[in-house]
N, C-alpha and C positions, 0 to 999 in steps of 0.2 A: 824707354819705352820695354814693355817688357817683355820678352823675348818670347814665340811658341817652345812647348818643351814636350815632349816626344815619350807617352805613356805606353810602356813598352809591353803594360802587364794585355791591357786596351788592346794597344795593337792602331792606338791613335795618336793623333795631332789634340793636343788644346792650345786655342788661338788664345791672346790676350786678355785678364777682361777686362771687360767694359760695362762701367756704372754698378759695377757685385753683382752680374750677372757672366757666369763664365759659362761658352758657348764649345763644343766639343765639332769640328772637322774631321769626318771618319777621312785616311788615306791609306792607301793601298799597299801592301807591304810592299818592299824590295823598292819604288819611288824612289828616284835618287833627291836630295835636298839640297840646298842653295840660291845663290842670285841670280835674276829671271835673266833668260837667254833670249836672242835674238836666233831661232831656227829660221830654215827656207835654203833658197837659191842664193841668195844676198849676202853668203858668212862674208865672201873675202871683201865686199863692203861693206861690211858691218866692220871688218877688224880695223879694214882703213878709217874707217870713222871714228872706231873704240882711239884708235891713236892720233887724229884730229882733235879729237878731246882733249888725250893725255894730255896735249901740247897745249892748246889751247885756257887747259887749267893752269898749269904751270906760266902762261902770261896771265893769268890774272882775268881770264874769261867766264861770261855767263855761263853757270851750268848747263848743263841739260838736260833732257827731259827726265822724271823721275828723282831729281835729283834739288836740295835745297842749299843755298852758301854750308859749307861747310860739312854735308850729307858724303858719306866713301859713293864715289864712282864704283858703279854693277859694273863687272866686268859680264864679256860676250863668253856664251859658254856653244859649246856644239851642239847641234840637235841629235833628240835621240836614235835610234839606228830600229828599224822598221821592227813590229813584229807581228805575225798573223794571227786574225783576231776569227772567231767563229760568224761566219757573215748573217747577218741578222736584216735584210732586207736589200735588194738586188733588183730594180727593174730595167734602167741601165744609170751605166755609171760611164762617161766619156772621159771626165780622170781621175785620177787620184792624186793624194799629194805623195811627194817623196819621200816625207819623214813622219815617223809619229809623234803628235805636238799634244798637250793637255791644255784644252780649250774648257773654256766654262762658257756656258749657252747660257743667259737669261732666257724667262720666258718659256721654260724645257718644257712646262707640258702643255703650251699652246698650241694652235693647229703647225705654226713652220716649225717651233723649237722642237715639237715632236719628229716630224719629221728630217730633221736635219740631226736632231743627236741619233738616230739610226742609221740615217749614211755615212755617218763620219768613224761611227763602232763599229761599223761593217770594215770601213776601214785602218780599224786596228788605233785608233788616235782614243787618248783616256778623257772624260767625257764627266766634267763636272756641270749638273741641272741646275737648277735653283728656282723657283716658283712662286709665289705669293697663293697660288689656289684659290683665288678671289670667288665670290659667285656670280660676279657682274655675267655668266650664264652657266648654267647646269654642270656644277664639278664632274657628274658624274661620268662628262664627258674625258677631264682630264685624269683623272684618275682610273681611266681605262687606257687613256695613251696611256701613262705612266706603267701600268702592269702593261701591255703592250714591249715594256723598256723592260721587268722583272720588276720593277717598284711597286712594292705594296704603299699604300695609305698610309700617311705620313701620321702621327699623331701626337699627342702631347710628351709623350714620352720617351718618339721614337722621329725628333725631326729630319735628322740625319739617315738616310739609308741608303745602302747597297745594291748593285743585283744582284737580284738573282740566276739571269741570263747570260749578263757581261757583263766579264769580271771590271773593266774599265769604264766604268757608266757609276760612276753616284750620284745622289740629288738627297738635296736639303730643301727643304720649306722656308720663305725668309722674303721680308720684303725691303724690293732696294731703298723704300722712305726711311729705312733704320742703318742710319750710316755707323753706328757700333758693329749691331753683326757681320757687315757687308766688310766691314776695317779686319772684323776677324778672322770672317772667311781670307779675305788677302793678305793676311799675316800668316796664317796655316799651309798658305799652297803658294804654290809659283808657277803663272799661267800664259803658256806660250801665247795665243789668242785669248781672244773676248769677244765673241759676238754676243749683241745686246736686241733682244727679243722683247722685255717684260715690256708691257706698254699699258695702258688704261686703253680700252680699243671702241673703236665705234664714233661715228661722224655724229650722229641725232642724237646718241646718248650724253657728248659733253654739253648739251644743249640742258640739259635734266642736274647734270653733278660735277657742273667745273670745279668744282677743290678736285674731285680727282682726279682731272687732268695732266692738273696743275702741282699736285703731289707727285703722282708716281710717272710723267711724264719728262718733265722738268728736274724738278729736287732731285728726283731718283738717278735722271741721268748724271747729274751734277754728283753725285755721292761715289757711283758709277769712274766716271773719268776719275776724281782724284786719287782711287784707288787705282787703276790702270797708270795711273800718271810716277804715283808714288814706288810703286811696285817694276813700270818700266815697263810691263807689256806691251812688248815686238809689232802687237796690229790690233786695233780694235777695230772692230764691223758693227752698227748700226741702223735700226732699222728706222727709217723715215717709210713715206707715202707718198703717193701722187697727190692726195689728199692735197700735198702745197701749191702745185700748178691751180687751184684753187676755180675762179670762174675765166682765166685764160679762154682767149677766142682762137688763137695760131696751134691747130696741131699738126704733126702729133709733137706731142708736148716731151724738148730738149731741155738737159739740166743745163745751162747756160741761160732758158726764159727767166725772166723777171718772175720773182716770187713773191710780190707784196703786198698780194690782197688777199689772202684766204680771209674762206666763207662759211668756216668752222672754226671755233674752240679746238679741237681734235688737230687740225691744220695747222694751226699757227701753233700748236704745242711740238707737232713735228718741225717747226719750219724756226722756232726755238733751235733745237738741238743741232740744229745745221749751222745754226749762228755760233750755239756753246761749242760745238763740235772745233771749228775753223778759229775760238780763241785759241783751246786748247790747242791744236796744233802751231797756229803763229808763237805761240811764247811757250808751250814744253817740245816743242817740235816732237808730238805725241800721234806717230801712224793714226789717222783715224780714216772711212772707210761708209758713208751713207750708202745705202740700198733704198731708195723710192718705188718702194712694190707695188703691181697694178693688179685690181682686183683679182689675189687670190683664189682659187678654188678646188676640190677633190676629197676626196677619202679623209672621214677625221677634220672633217673643217668646221667652221663656228656657226654656234646654230643661232646664230642673228644675222647671218647673211641670205644674198639671195638663194640659193642651192636649195640649201636644208629649209630655211623657207619654207616656198616655193612647193618642194617636194612632201612636204609633212602635210600641207593643203591642199593638193592635187592629190595624194591617198586618200586623205581624210572625207574627198568631195568637196572639202571648203573653197571657198572665193580666194582666189591668190592676191595682193593688192600691188597693182602697176601705178608705177607714179610718174610724172608728167605727161601722165594719159598713153603710156609703153613708148614715149621719145625719147627714148633714153640710146646710148650706146654706151660698153663697158668695154673694156681692151683686160678680158678675159683671160688669165694665163696660173697652165695647170701646177699643184704644186710639186711633183720633179722638177719640171722647167725651175721654177725660182729656188728647189737645193742645190740645182746644180750648177748657177750663173753663183751664190752665196758660196760653194766650196771653192770654182775654180779662183771668186776672187781673193779668198784668203790668202796667197801666199802672193799677192800680186799687194805689195807692202808702197804704199802714198811715199815720194821724197821731194827734196827738193828747200827753199826755204818756208813752205807755210805744207808741212806733208799729209795736205787733205784731200781727198777728191769724192764723187757726187756718183751715181747711175743710177740710172734704167733700167729697173726688169719686170720686162711685162712680155707679151707675145705681139707686139708690135701692131693686132690689127685687129682695129674695136669691130667689135659683133653687136647689132642691132639685139634692144633687149630682149622684144618680139619674139628674137629666134632662138634668140637662148632662151626663151622659154620655149619654143616646138623642139627644140631641141629635146629638150628636158620630156616633156610629154611623149616623144620616139621611145626615150630609153625607159620612161617607166611605163609607157604599154595605158594612156590616161589619159584624159583630155582638161582643162583644167579650166577655172569657174574664173574673169576675170573683174576685179573687182579697180576701173582704171579710177586716179588721183589725180589732184595737184600735185605739181614738184613740191619736194617738201623741202623747210626749212636746210640747210646749209649743204644740200646735193648742188651737183652739180650733172649741163645732160653730156657731157661725152669725156671719158680718157683715153688717150690716145700713147702708148711710148713712143718713143724713139728710142731706137736704140741700140743707134750708131754706134756711140763709143763705147758701147756695153761688146757687140763683137769686135769692135777694134782691138780691144784690149784683153780679148780670153777666147776669141776665137768662136762664140756659142752662141747660138740664136737660139730663144725658146720654138722650139717644134710637136709640142703635143696637141692637136686639134681639138676642136670646140667638143663636137661629136665622138670623137675619142676619150677625153676625158672624162665629158660628162656621161660616157657611157661606165669607165671605170669608179665613177663616184656614185650612180645608182645602185648600180654593184654590191658596194661595204653598204650602202644605207639600207639597200632589204636584206642583207647579211648579221650572223645573230654578234658579229663582230663591232656593231654599232649599238649601241646603250643606251637609246632614245630613240629605238624604233619604235616600241608601243607608246 
């Protein structure tokens, strides 16, 4: 295997050539290079585990994750010392990670990815973001999110960019389905954590373009796990969805409920990811945490979701489509609460024989859809015209998160009320920050 080489003149790392195409991955000057590290509060446990692995290796035991027979075992490195960073965004931070980490965020130009980048940059971590920037929804919104992070629009000549505002932030446009490019990134970098948010989103669109969902959500996920396994990443967090609960009638939804009857292809791909993650945890002891997000909303949200769709129509004086004649409930969860949950789980590394866990991240109190509409009307100062429609294929009448497991593990429960969150969303939508306002 070709080893990444440092281009001293350019201050960059060149990844191994793949299929005749050599990729460049920018590297921040001064970063150390070396074997994968396992940072965090479990340093002592990790060191003991490494000692046991060495003894087991001498006895001919099965190699640990990130290794194949004959490969050298990776040693445990001490975590980097914290470095003060220029604050990027601070609404409320209940917890700060105790050490600086090098984190890969896939889907960094997406709704949750953008907010997570801001939060982790604020805390002084080194962030590498990747995103395909596909046109499932208006790319202007994705580029505007990147601009807020100091990242210019990528071009064919500059697919890898460094932030002009926050030194520890770098961005590369790439598809996770392209395993050669992804392997080049991992060959040039050593990540302490990986947060996988990239996916083909949308429940209803999965009925129209199923191939995109199988390719991105399943194949892309396997590609990423292979890279994480080979490098020995200390913890991989990945986005699942409340959609996996399908047509379950028992509420609230708990992580140990049966999820064998998805009602959309999108939900099926997310459940597939959970099963694939369990296999990688079982076979390779790769620590994996699945995040079942519930109806996320807030500033910079997706334009195919209800808050943006309803707001655009209300302000334009057009009717809004209300499915199931308004008889629906959703566990609307504000974006800052979602980010808080993810950040707190970064250092909650699963352990045991099969180191994988699942968490619901939702508000824990579903809201009637009509009450959501009335709250939005009050925030906008306008009255909505309703176009009542039957239930759509692939949709469900209610989502409701049981957050007991999340509260027990990280001592946090989402707390932003719907009125407060919708007020913040409406203020952003009407501001000049919103590239889709007109």
